[in-house]
N, C-alpha and C positions, 0 to 999 in steps of 0.2 A: 927412391927406385921403384920401378913398376912392380918388380917381383915381390915387394913388401905389400903390395895392394892386391895381388892375385889371390883369388880363392880357387884352389885346385879342385875342380869339380869331381875328379875321380877319387877324392879322399874317402877312406872308409869311415863311416859314422856308425853310431851304436843304436840308432833308432830302428826298431823292428818293423818289418814290412807287414802292414795289415792285410787282411783277406779282402781287399777292396777291388774296385773295378779295374780290370785289365783283361788282356786277351785270354787269360787262363781262368778268369772268374766264371763260375758256373760249372767247372770241371771238378773232378775229385781232388784236384790240387788245392783249389780255393772254393769249396762249396759254401752255399748259403743255407743255413738250417731252414727247414720248411716252416713257414709262418713267421720267420724272423724278418725284421725290417730290412729294406734295401740299404746296403752300406755304400755311402758315397765315397768316391776315390779321394786319396790324399794328394794326387798329382793333377796336373792340368796342362793347359797349352798357352798360358799367359804368364809373363813375369817370372818370378822365382819358382812358381809351380810348373813352369814350362819345360820342354825337352832339354834345354841347355843346362838345367839344374836338377834333372831327375836323379842323377847319381848322388847328389848331396841330400836327397830326401830320406834315404835308408841305405844301410850297408849292403843289402842284397841287390841294390840297383847299380853296383859298380860297373857291370858290363855295359851299361848305357854309355859310359865314357871311355871304356877301354877295349871292348870287343871289336874285332876286325871282320865280323860277319853279321852286320846289323841290317835290319829292315826298317822302313821300305827302301827300295832302290829304284834307280832308273833302269828299266829293262832295255838293254841294248843287244848288239849282235853276239855278245859273249854269253848270254843266257839262252840255254837250249830249250826246245820244246819237249814236253813229256813224251817218253817213248811209247806210251800207251794210254788210252783213255781210262780214267777211273770208273768203277762201277758204283753208282750212287743209288741208295735206297732211303727215301725219307717218306714215311707215311703221312698222308693228309690228316689234318686235325681240325676239329670244330673250333678250337680256341687254344691259344698258348699264352703262357705268362710273358708279360711285356713290361719291362722296367727301365727306369731312368737312373743310370749309375753316376750321373754328373758329368762324365766324360764321353758318354755315348748312350744310346738306347739299345737294349738287348732283348732278344727273344729266346726263351728256353724251349728247345725242341730236341727230339731224338731221331737218330738215323744211323746208317752205316755206309761208309765209303771204303771200297776195297782198292788199294793202291799197291802195285808191285807184289801182289799176293798176300798183303797184310791188311787186316781189317782195322779201321779207325772208327770210333764211335762219335757221332756228332753230338755236341753238348749245348751249343748255342750259336747264334749268329748276331752280329752287331754292325753298326753303321759308322762310316767315316766320311765327312764332308770337308773339303774336297777329297778326292782319292789320295791314298798314301803312295801307291805305286804309280810310276809314270812309264809309258811305253814310248820309246824313242823321244823321250823328254816331254811327251804330251800327257797332261793330267786329265782326269775326268771329274765330273761334278760329284759323283758318289761312288763309294766302294763298300761292299759288304763282305765281312770276314765270317766264314762258316768254320767254326773252331772244332777240331776233332782231337780226341786222345786215343792212343793205341789201345785196342781192345785187350791186348795181352798183359796190360798193367805195367808195361815197361816205362811209362811216362812220356813216350815219344809223342810229339804233337804234329799235326798237319792242319793247314788252313787252305780252304778253297776261297780265293779272292775274286769276287764277282765285280767287274767294272760296269758302270752305267754311263750312257751318253744321252743327252737331251734329244728327244725325237724331233725330226724335221718339222712335223706338223704341230709340235708342242703338246700334243694330246695323247699320243700312243704311249703306253707304259706297260711295264711288266705286271702281270696280274697279282703276283705275290706281294708286290709293294703296296698295291691298293688295299689288300686285305690287312696287311701288317699295320698300315697307318690309319686304319679306320678309327681307332681310339687314341691316336697319338696325342691329341690335345689334353687327354686325361692325365698324361704323365709329363706335362711340360716342366714341372718342378723336379729337380734332382731328389732322389730318394723315394719317389712314388712308383706305384705299379698298377697295372690293369691287365686286361686280356685283349688279345688281338681278335679280329674276326676270323672266320674259317680260312685255313691256309691250305692251298693246293700247290704242290711242288713240281708237277709234271713239266711245266715250261722251263723252270730253272734246271731240273735234272737233265732234260734233253739238251739244253744249251751246254752244260758242263761236259756231257758225254760226246758231243759232236763238234764243238769248236776247239781249235788248238789251244793248248794250255802251256804257258811258260812254267818251268819248274826249276826251283833252286832251293838251297838250304840257307836260311837266314836266321832271324830271331823274332821274338815278340816285338811288336811296334810300340809297346807300352811297358812301363816298369813291371818286372825287373829286367826287361830286355834280354832274357835268357836265349842263348844260342841253340842251334840244333833243330830248329823248326822247319818243316818242309812246306814251302809255298807252292800252290798251283794257281796261277793268275790267268784269267781268261784273256785271250788275245783280242777277241771281238766283244765289244760291250753290249749289254742288254739295253732296251729302250726305257727311257724315263721321261715322264711328262713334266712340264714346267710346274704345274699345280702341286704334284706330289713332291717334287724336288724342293719347292719353297716351303712346304709344310715340314719336311724333314729338317731342312736347314734351320728353320726358325727354332726348333727344339734342340737339335744336336749342336748347333753353332759350328765353330771351327774346331776340328779335332784330328788334324792330320800332322803326324810327325814329319819333320823336314827330311828330305831325301838324304840317305846315308851315302858314305863313300863306296866305291866299287868293292866288291867282295875280296877280302884278303888285303885290302889297303888299310892304312892307318885309320883309327877312329877319328872322326873329324873334331871331336871335342879335345881329345888328347893332342892332335896335331895343332889345333888352334891354341891350346894352353901353352904348348912348347914354343910356338911362334911368338906369342905375346910375351912370354918370359924372355925370349931372346931379344925381342925388340926393346924391352924395358932395360936390358943390360947394356945395349949398344949405346954409345954416346951419340948425341945429336950431331948431325953433320950432313953434308951433301944436300942441303936444303931441308933436312928434317929438323923440326922444332919440337922439343919436348913440351907438352902442355904444362902451363904454370911456370915455365922457366924460359924467359925470353931475354934474360940479361946478357946472354952470351952472343947475341946477334950483333954482327959488326954493323957499324953505321955506314949507310951508303954515302958516297961522296957526292956533293951537289954538282950538277953539270949544267952550266948556264942558269936557266931559271927553274930547274927541276925542283920538285918538292923536297924539302930536307926534313928528316925525322930527327928530333932532338932526343938522343938516347935511343934505346932499342924499340921503344913503344911510343906510339903517338895516340893520345886520347883526343877524340874529336867530338865529344858530347857537347852539343850546343856551341861548338866552335867551327872554325872553317879550315878545310884542307885546301891548299892552293896547288893547282896543277900548272904545269909549264904553259905559260901564255894564255891560260884560261882565267875566267872570273872565278871568284871564290865559290865553292860548292859546299853547302852544309851537309855534313855526314854525321848522323846520330849514331851513338853506340861507340864501340872501340874497335880499332883495327891496327895492324902492325904494318909499318912502312919498311919493307925489306927490299933493298936493291932497287929503289925507285918505284915501288909498287903502289904508292899512295894515289897516283893518278888513276891506275886501273881500278882501285877500290872505289874511288869517287864515281867513275863511269858505271861500275857495277851497281852502285847504290842508286844512281839516277835511273838506270834501266829498271831496277826493281820497283821504284816509285811509280814509273810510268805503267808498269804491269798492273 
């Protein structure tokens, strides 16, 4: 039965969550001691370390597979624009700590964003390639998350998500990106750190305060996928040069969580697990064949010179499958002859060989 083979991803495990790389890293929730080595994340974006299995990596990650308010999302007509522009203050700096967390590269900076009369303290910003959010299903080559924590100590989180689009001339880019990536090659390996060049934030601040912002309440896009995070996503992207994009992509690699379900709808992992369990319990029929179990397939009755399958399975390795009125066609490998399908399989094989 399929259900015996399922690993329910939302199961609660006992492994503690390390203070490793995620959207909260660098805040008071998961601080890194001054002078301490950069701790590389225990999650990733490939295989069993990837988003489909995050909930199984630690008990604290259960929301990744159960929460109905997960980010990122496809921003459609149901997502409203922010009622007012935030007030953003980020002092320019001569250099900032720049580190490779294994799942992203992160810059440690300070600043203040006032949203709805509440102050949020900027703790860090990091990179995602390609973008995690999509706008009307369109994705962007780069997205930067500027992570804030409520100044009142309540633990509330807010993220300004900056989207970037490749410039038409391929050369125009946002000044901040040029300065940030000045020493990017020095942190190509996970767990390394360096400093950025001088950072000037005027261009980014002006953009955030003048372009429309989509606002919604979602979650962290990395483990532990905690809910209640306010996202402000720029409607208009900033420019990105091809050179800068390629440099960032070469180090950051792919680090975008798949698009989540619409807010309030079932968590896609939970929905998928339930669907898979139901499919496993259902008997094969109506053309559905359970893998590894073909003995229940009815033999097709020969019609004229049509190919006849002896038993439910016909093995054609180094043998010949005969199609009606055709010469013998060699078909390597194994295929199932169901309701006279041998001929179509042979045709498909010939087509693939010609390709």
